[in-house]
C-alpha positions as CSV (number, residue, x, y, z in Angstrom):
1,P,-20.6,-5.7,-4.1
2,G,-17.7,-5.2,-1.8
3,T,-16.5,-6.6,1.4
4,A,-18.8,-8.0,4.1
5,L,-16.3,-7.3,6.9
6,P,-17.6,-5.0,9.6
7,E,-15.7,-1.7,9.9
8,P,-13.7,-2.6,13.1
9,S,-12.5,-5.9,11.5
10,L,-11.6,-4.1,8.3
11,R,-9.7,-1.4,10.2
12,A,-7.8,-4.2,12.1
13,L,-6.9,-5.9,8.8
14,L,-5.7,-2.7,7.2
15,T,-3.7,-1.6,10.2
16,A,-2.0,-5.0,10.4
17,C,-1.2,-5.1,6.7
18,C,0.2,-1.6,6.8
19,A,2.3,-2.4,9.9
20,V,3.8,-5.4,8.1
21,L,4.3,-3.4,4.9
22,A,6.0,-0.6,6.8
23,G,8.4,-3.0,8.5
24,A,9.2,-4.9,5.3
25,C,9.8,-1.6,3.4
26,A,12.2,-0.5,6.1
27,E,14.1,-3.7,5.7
28,L,14.0,-3.5,2.0
29,E,15.3,0.1,1.9
30,A,18.0,-0.6,4.4
31,G,19.1,-3.6,2.4
32,T,19.2,-5.8,5.4
33,N,17.0,-8.5,3.9
34,A,16.6,-8.9,0.2
35,D,14.1,-11.7,0.6
36,V,11.6,-9.3,2.2
37,V,10.6,-8.0,-1.3
38,D,8.1,-10.9,-1.5
39,L,6.5,-9.8,1.7
40,V,6.3,-6.2,0.4
41,N,4.6,-7.4,-2.8
42,C,2.2,-9.6,-0.9
43,C,1.1,-6.7,1.3
44,L,0.7,-4.4,-1.7
45,C,-1.3,-7.1,-3.6
46,L,-3.6,-7.7,-0.6
47,L,-4.2,-3.9,-0.4
48,I,-4.9,-3.7,-4.1
49,N,-7.4,-6.6,-3.9
50,V,-9.4,-5.1,-1.0
51,T,-9.4,-1.5,-2.4
52,E,-9.9,-1.9,-6.1
53,R,-13.7,-2.2,-6.1
54,D,-14.9,-0.8,-2.7
55,A,-15.0,2.9,-2.0
56,R,-15.6,2.3,1.7
57,V,-12.4,0.2,1.9
58,R,-10.5,2.8,-0.1
59,R,-11.5,5.5,2.3
60,L,-10.5,3.5,5.3
61,A,-7.2,2.4,3.7
62,A,-6.3,5.9,2.8
63,A,-6.8,7.0,6.4
64,T,-4.7,4.1,7.8
65,E,-1.2,5.2,9.0
66,C,2.0,3.7,7.9
67,R,5.1,4.8,9.8
68,G,3.3,7.8,11.2
69,A,2.0,9.0,7.8
70,P,-1.3,8.4,6.0
71,L,-1.0,5.5,3.6
72,I,-1.0,7.5,0.3
73,P,2.1,9.7,1.2
74,F,3.8,6.6,2.6
75,L,3.2,4.8,-0.7
76,A,4.4,7.8,-2.7
77,R,7.7,7.7,-0.8
78,V,8.1,4.0,-1.3
79,F,7.4,4.4,-5.0
80,G,10.1,7.0,-5.3
81,A,12.6,5.1,-3.3
82,Q,12.1,1.9,-5.4
83,L,12.5,3.8,-8.7
84,E,15.7,5.4,-7.5
85,G,17.1,2.0,-6.7
86,G,16.8,0.9,-10.3
87,T,16.7,-2.8,-9.5
88,T,14.3,-5.3,-11.1
89,S,12.8,-6.2,-7.8
90,G,12.5,-2.4,-6.9
91,N,10.7,-1.8,-10.2
92,I,8.2,-4.6,-9.4
93,V,7.6,-3.1,-6.0
94,A,7.2,0.4,-7.7
95,A,4.7,-1.1,-10.2
96,Y,2.5,-2.7,-7.5
97,T,2.8,0.6,-5.5
98,A,1.6,2.6,-8.5
99,L,-1.3,0.2,-9.0
100,L,-2.3,0.5,-5.3
101,L,-2.0,4.3,-5.5
102,G,-4.3,4.2,-8.5
103,C,-6.8,2.1,-6.6
104,L,-6.8,4.4,-3.7
105,T,-7.2,7.6,-5.7
106,V,-9.7,6.5,-8.3
107,R,-13.0,8.5,-8.1
108,H,-11.4,10.7,-5.5
109,G,-13.2,14.0,-5.4
110,E,-10.1,16.1,-5.7
111,N,-9.2,14.3,-8.9
112,R,-12.4,15.2,-10.7
113,D,-11.4,18.7,-11.8
């Protein structure tokens, strides 16, 4: 089971999705475009769908950079920022972010101890 995409195509997909996510999160946090929350959620859901059952994709996704940081620290920052905002849409983004963080870290060797 898992994706049939070759690694270069998978890397391109993950890089593009993270670039869109980073830009949309920047707009969301700056408050310049409230409608961008749907785009943030779409990116998060796409990443959840491709990482939840495939260890190879999880490894590649975790190594993908978002705004100059690996994806997991970037997502942790997004999670905290959305919870601080206390809005309904922010809570939804935080929930999807938490789900994606869970997908990325499941069965991670450092979490087994």
